[in-house]
Structure formats: structure tokens, C-alpha cells
Backbone bond lengths (Angstrom), bond angles and torsions (degrees), N, CA, C in turn:
res aa  C-N    CA-C-N  psi(-1)  N-CA   C-N-CA  omega(-1)  CA-C   N-CA-C  phi
1 M - - - 1.452 - - 1.527 109.12 -
2 T 1.313 116.31 141.36 1.457 120.48 -177.13 1.521 110.75 -79.97
3 D 1.310 114.96 154.39 1.457 122.22 178.98 1.523 108.65 -90.50
4 F 1.336 117.54 114.32 1.459 121.02 -177.18 1.518 112.70 -80.24
5 R 1.336 119.24 -14.24 1.453 122.49 -176.65 1.526 109.99 48.51
6 F 1.307 114.52 58.41 1.456 123.98 -172.66 1.521 112.95 -50.10
7 F 1.330 117.17 -45.18 1.462 120.52 -174.34 1.525 112.78 -77.20
8 E 1.327 118.22 -10.71 1.455 120.73 173.80 1.528 111.51 -89.21
9 R 1.326 117.10 -22.60 1.452 120.74 -170.99 1.521 114.15 -102.63
10 V 1.305 117.76 -28.54 1.459 120.99 -175.13 1.529 114.15 -74.30
11 P 1.340 121.09 -32.76 1.472 118.90 -178.69 1.520 114.07 -56.17
12 A 1.318 118.68 -32.45 1.467 120.51 178.71 1.525 110.47 -64.81
13 A 1.330 117.05 -42.45 1.471 120.24 179.25 1.527 110.81 -68.27
14 V 1.315 117.13 -41.37 1.469 120.64 178.90 1.526 110.35 -63.64
15 L 1.324 116.95 -41.78 1.456 120.95 178.06 1.533 111.10 -62.40
16 G 1.325 116.62 -36.63 1.465 119.89 177.44 1.517 112.62 -64.70
17 W 1.314 116.79 -44.69 1.471 119.02 -179.16 1.525 111.55 -73.25
18 L 1.335 118.07 -30.52 1.468 120.06 172.88 1.531 110.60 -65.32
19 S 1.325 116.90 -39.37 1.466 120.60 176.45 1.523 110.97 -64.35
20 F 1.319 116.25 -40.61 1.468 120.44 178.25 1.528 110.29 -61.48
21 A 1.340 116.52 -44.94 1.466 120.29 178.69 1.524 110.90 -65.18
22 A 1.321 117.50 -37.52 1.465 120.46 179.40 1.525 110.67 -65.98
23 V 1.327 117.69 -41.41 1.465 120.20 178.52 1.518 110.35 -65.00
24 A 1.327 117.07 -37.70 1.463 120.63 -178.32 1.523 112.97 -74.41
25 L 1.331 118.11 -32.51 1.467 120.41 -170.39 1.531 115.49 -107.72
26 L 1.314 118.49 -31.69 1.462 120.50 -175.13 1.527 111.03 -87.84
27 P 1.330 116.23 150.64 1.471 118.75 177.25 1.527 111.19 -69.87
28 D 1.333 115.80 159.00 1.463 121.23 178.04 1.526 110.44 -58.12
29 R 1.309 116.15 147.60 1.469 124.55 177.57 1.530 114.40 63.76
30 H 1.313 117.50 17.42 1.467 120.37 175.07 1.538 107.66 -72.12
31 P 1.337 118.41 134.46 1.470 120.15 -176.27 1.526 113.82 -57.94
32 V 1.316 117.76 -39.21 1.465 120.50 179.47 1.524 109.77 -64.43
33 L 1.309 117.18 -40.58 1.459 122.13 178.89 1.529 110.22 -61.26
34 I 1.315 116.75 -46.11 1.463 121.01 -177.35 1.527 110.99 -64.14
35 V 1.326 117.12 -46.80 1.470 120.55 -178.57 1.521 111.07 -66.21
36 L 1.318 117.44 -44.61 1.464 121.56 -177.67 1.520 111.79 -64.97
37 V 1.322 116.91 -47.75 1.463 120.20 -177.86 1.529 110.97 -69.71
38 A 1.330 117.87 -39.86 1.468 119.90 178.85 1.529 110.95 -63.79
39 T 1.321 117.07 -42.61 1.463 120.51 177.96 1.520 110.80 -62.33
40 Y 1.331 115.82 -43.90 1.466 118.96 -179.59 1.526 111.47 -65.45
41 L 1.317 117.59 -45.09 1.462 119.84 -177.95 1.525 111.63 -64.96
42 L 1.339 117.99 -32.05 1.461 120.91 179.49 1.527 113.73 -80.50
43 L 1.335 118.04 -30.52 1.463 119.48 -172.87 1.531 115.57 -122.45
44 G 1.321 118.83 -30.47 1.459 121.59 -168.97 1.516 116.14 -56.57
45 P 1.335 119.25 -63.04 1.472 118.73 -178.22 1.526 112.90 -61.36
46 G 1.317 117.82 -37.38 1.462 120.45 178.63 1.519 112.71 -65.31
47 M 1.337 117.57 -37.77 1.468 120.78 176.85 1.520 110.59 -62.49
48 A 1.329 116.62 -40.97 1.460 119.90 -179.60 1.530 111.05 -67.50
49 I 1.326 117.19 -40.65 1.463 120.10 178.92 1.522 110.43 -67.47
50 L 1.317 117.25 -39.69 1.463 119.60 177.05 1.529 111.74 -67.20
51 G 1.330 117.31 -22.69 1.459 119.58 173.40 1.517 111.81 -66.23
52 I 1.334 115.80 -28.13 1.469 120.28 178.28 1.522 110.29 -78.46
53 C 1.323 117.20 -48.40 1.470 120.13 -174.26 1.528 113.23 -100.55
54 G 1.319 118.39 -0.96 1.460 121.61 -178.30 1.519 114.89 -60.66
55 P 1.342 119.80 -44.90 1.467 118.55 178.94 1.528 112.77 -60.68
56 A 1.317 117.28 -35.68 1.465 119.83 177.55 1.528 110.74 -68.85
57 L 1.330 117.42 -35.34 1.461 120.34 177.81 1.529 111.29 -70.24
58 R 1.337 117.51 -37.52 1.461 121.04 -179.41 1.528 112.26 -72.43
59 A 1.341 117.63 -20.48 1.468 120.42 -177.67 1.520 111.55 -69.19
60 R 1.322 117.20 -27.89 1.465 121.57 -179.26 1.529 109.65 -125.91
61 P 1.331 117.97 78.75 1.469 119.46 -179.58 1.528 110.70 -70.19
62 A 1.308 115.33 157.44 1.457 120.97 177.75 1.525 109.62 -69.27
63 A 1.314 116.15 151.38 1.464 120.62 178.44 1.524 108.97 -72.65
64 A 1.303 115.39 135.51 1.467 120.54 179.85 1.533 109.39 -75.87
65 P 1.323 117.49 142.35 1.470 119.52 176.65 1.529 111.00 -67.72
66 A 1.314 115.59 162.33 1.467 120.38 -179.38 1.529 110.00 -62.06
67 G 1.309 115.91 134.00 1.458 121.13 177.87 1.518 113.93 84.38
68 A 1.319 118.62 4.89 1.465 120.97 -179.56 1.525 109.91 -81.01
69 T 1.310 115.67 142.09 1.458 120.90 176.58 1.526 108.42 -89.86
70 P 1.331 118.47 162.52 1.464 119.93 177.19 1.528 112.11 -58.33
71 R 1.333 116.83 -32.43 1.467 119.30 178.73 1.523 111.02 -65.59
72 D 1.340 117.24 -38.44 1.467 120.44 177.87 1.520 110.71 -60.25
73 H 1.318 115.63 -41.62 1.458 119.67 -179.07 1.532 110.96 -67.60
74 T 1.325 117.50 -35.65 1.459 121.14 177.87 1.521 111.03 -65.94
75 V 1.315 117.40 -43.37 1.463 121.20 177.70 1.520 109.94 -63.47
76 S 1.322 116.97 -40.47 1.455 121.53 178.90 1.531 110.89 -62.50
77 D 1.326 117.11 -43.30 1.464 120.73 178.57 1.525 111.04 -64.32
78 W 1.337 116.24 -40.11 1.461 119.84 179.88 1.523 111.08 -65.36
79 C 1.332 117.08 -42.64 1.472 120.95 178.41 1.525 110.93 -64.91
80 E 1.331 116.48 -39.23 1.465 120.14 177.31 1.528 110.26 -62.00
81 W 1.333 116.84 -44.88 1.458 120.84 179.62 1.531 110.65 -62.05
82 L 1.329 117.05 -43.68 1.455 121.07 -179.24 1.526 111.58 -63.34
83 L 1.321 117.48 -45.50 1.461 120.23 179.75 1.525 111.77 -66.68
84 L 1.331 117.51 -37.94 1.460 119.81 175.87 1.528 111.23 -64.54
85 A 1.324 117.13 -41.66 1.465 120.63 179.56 1.523 111.08 -63.30
86 V 1.327 117.49 -43.62 1.469 120.55 179.59 1.524 110.20 -66.37
87 G 1.316 117.96 -45.32 1.464 120.80 -179.93 1.515 112.61 -62.48
88 L 1.330 117.12 -45.03 1.467 120.03 178.39 1.522 111.29 -65.68
89 S 1.333 117.07 -38.97 1.462 120.31 178.96 1.521 111.05 -62.85
90 L 1.313 117.19 -46.16 1.455 120.06 -179.63 1.527 111.46 -64.70
91 A 1.324 117.24 -35.60 1.461 120.27 177.46 1.535 111.12 -65.58
92 V 1.321 116.83 -46.08 1.472 120.08 179.05 1.525 110.24 -66.32
93 D 1.341 117.38 -41.37 1.466 120.67 177.21 1.524 110.73 -57.38
94 G 1.320 116.38 -45.69 1.459 120.50 -179.82 1.512 112.85 -63.61
95 L 1.331 117.29 -40.75 1.464 120.19 178.95 1.524 111.64 -65.58
96 V 1.322 117.03 -43.56 1.463 120.48 179.71 1.528 110.71 -65.69
97 C 1.323 116.95 -44.53 1.470 119.86 179.43 1.518 111.43 -63.05
98 T 1.320 117.11 -40.54 1.465 120.02 178.58 1.528 110.88 -64.19
99 G 1.311 116.55 -43.93 1.466 119.55 178.84 1.523 112.44 -62.61
100 L 1.318 116.91 -43.66 1.463 119.65 179.59 1.528 111.67 -69.82
101 L 1.315 117.25 -34.65 1.458 120.53 177.57 1.528 110.53 -65.85
102 L 1.316 116.86 -42.40 1.461 120.22 178.60 1.531 111.75 -68.29
103 G 1.316 116.83 -26.74 1.465 121.05 178.17 1.518 113.48 -91.58
104 N 1.320 118.27 8.94 1.469 123.74 -179.30 1.526 112.65 56.27
105 Q 1.332 117.17 37.23 1.462 122.65 178.39 1.518 111.00 -123.14
106 F 1.323 117.32 27.15 1.463 122.36 -172.79 1.523 110.29 -77.47
107 A 1.324 116.78 99.18 1.461 123.39 176.00 1.526 107.38 -148.35
108 A 1.310 116.41 152.02 1.466 121.08 -174.83 1.522 112.33 -58.28
109 L 1.317 117.28 -42.28 1.469 120.13 -177.72 1.525 111.18 -65.84
110 Q 1.335 117.25 -39.89 1.463 119.93 178.43 1.528 111.24 -67.90
111 I 1.331 116.39 -41.17 1.469 119.56 -179.49 1.523 110.46 -61.93
112 I 1.325 116.79 -50.66 1.468 120.44 -178.59 1.527 110.36 -65.87
113 G 1.330 117.89 -36.72 1.463 120.52 178.42 1.521 112.56 -63.34
114 V 1.324 117.07 -45.74 1.465 120.41 178.56 1.524 110.49 -65.36
115 L 1.328 116.61 -44.09 1.466 119.53 179.45 1.529 112.21 -64.33
116 A 1.330 117.14 -39.36 1.468 119.88 178.28 1.528 110.47 -65.53
117 S 1.322 117.31 -38.47 1.467 120.23 177.13 1.523 111.61 -65.28
118 L 1.334 116.95 -44.67 1.462 120.44 177.96 1.524 111.63 -63.95
119 T 1.328 116.74 -39.83 1.453 120.55 179.65 1.524 110.99 -66.17
120 S 1.325 117.03 -41.03 1.470 120.10 178.03 1.517 110.74 -64.49
121 S 1.322 116.93 -40.61 1.466 120.47 177.66 1.527 110.88 -63.24
122 A 1.331 116.62 -43.85 1.463 120.08 179.51 1.530 111.25 -66.86
123 A 1.321 117.68 -33.92 1.468 120.44 179.51 1.527 111.31 -68.86
124 L 1.327 117.54 -28.14 1.465 120.91 179.74 1.523 112.73 -90.78
125 F 1.318 117.85 -11.27 1.453 122.33 -179.00 1.520 109.26 -70.41
126 P 1.340 118.83 138.28 1.469 119.33 -178.91 1.525 111.39 -68.81
127 P 1.334 116.99 150.17 1.464 119.64 179.78 1.531 111.64 -67.38
128 L 1.313 115.52 157.15 1.459 120.81 177.40 1.520 109.83 -65.71
129 P 1.340 117.39 146.54 1.466 118.56 177.24 1.523 110.53 -67.13
130 V 1.308 115.34 145.40 1.462 121.28 -176.93 1.519 108.80 -109.86
131 R 1.322 115.39 127.21 1.452 121.31 175.55 1.525 107.14 -94.33
132 P 1.339 118.51 132.76 1.467 119.88 -179.86 1.533 111.11 -57.46
133 P 1.341 117.83 148.03 1.465 120.61 -176.02 1.526 114.44 -58.34
134 G 1.317 119.30 -30.64 1.457 121.25 -177.84 1.512 113.75 -82.19
135 E 1.304 118.20 -12.18 1.463 121.79 -176.13 1.525 110.29 -75.55
136 A 1.327 115.56 137.73 1.468 120.71 -177.97 1.528 110.68 -75.74
137 E 1.334 114.61 158.58 1.460 120.66 176.60 1.528 108.93 -65.43
138 P 1.338 118.41 144.37 1.456 119.19 177.07 1.528 110.40 -67.85
139 E 1.324 115.03 145.10 1.463 120.25 179.63 1.523 109.40 -70.42
140 P 1.336 117.64 134.75 1.471 119.08 176.86 1.509 109.99 -70.12
141 E 1.321 115.13 148.45 1.453 119.57 179.17 1.519 109.09 -70.84
142 A 1.323 115.10 146.82 1.459 119.83 -179.87 1.525 109.57 -66.59
143 E 1.321 114.75 140.04 1.460 118.87 179.41 1.520 109.24 -78.05
144 F 1.299 115.53 149.49 1.456 120.99 178.80 1.518 109.10 -77.82
145 T 1.302 116.03 127.24 1.472 120.94 175.25 1.515 107.92 -121.82
146 E 1.305 115.43 140.98 1.466 119.29 177.57 1.510 109.55 -75.39
147 P 1.322 116.26 140.88 1.469 118.80 176.20 1.524 109.82 -62.75
148 E 1.346 114.36 145.92 1.453 118.30 -179.84 1.518 109.10 -69.05
149 G 1.283 115.97 146.57 1.465 121.01 -179.84 1.513 112.09 101.81
150 E 1.318 116.85 -22.98 1.470 119.38 177.10 1.506 108.38 -97.28
151 A 1.288 116.48 119.04 1.455 120.81 178.35 1.518 109.11 -119.88
152 R 1.268 115.78 146.94 1.464 119.30 -179.19 1.485 110.52 -101.89
């Protein structure tokens, strides 16, 4: 059975639904609303997506440069994770906003609702299978070729 790493994946979904509740209940320009929604939009969807592909990324870490300490490599991995989470979040945010804008449904509550639903779905999705680093790539299947002499 695969390890879902429940406590690494659920905070993104919880943050999404807290943002949805804040948009629905708090007045505009409330400081808590701004901080909560900005944090969610920058990190939430990306954290959930990295929960799916994170084990595969951790299976093959980057080679440390010469003279690097283990702490340097840990900081590097953390920065990589943070930048990937922000980049993926902004990409998903842009796709959802574009879709809602084209559908004439562009409103804050709809945007956060769709994103929270997608984030919850991604948080519950099982992680990608991880192939051990020493295992060879699977051989591609042979392509079908027509025997010579037969023409269509």
C-alpha cells in the first residue's frame, strides 16, 4: 500500500476551504481575508500537486556540488519545493481564472470555490509510483510496421 503522507497533503485543502469561508463571510479588504487568500493562491494548489508528484521527485535528488554540507542540500531542496509550489499554483490559478472569465463567471467566490475543489481532489489523489533510482527505464514497445509488398 502506498504512503499518502496525509499530514503533508491535507493542509493545502484545508487552507483552500478556509479561504473560501473567508471570502464568503469577511468584508472586503479585511486583513485576515487578504493574508489568507494570498497565501492560498500562492501555495495551495501547488502544494496539493506536489503531494502527488513529490515522492517521485524525492526519489532522485539533485547531486550536491563539491564542498556542500548536508544542510546546504536541505535548504536547496526546500527552496526547490517552494518555487515549484508557487509556480504550479500560479499556473493553476491562471487556468481557472481564464476558464471562469471565458464562461462569464468571474467572481472571487467562484474562483476560490473551484480552486478549493481542485486542491481537495489533488490532495486525495494517490501519489505517483516511484521507481527506484537504480532500476532501468522500461523498454519501449516495438512499433507496428507493415510487411513489405503490401500496399494500401
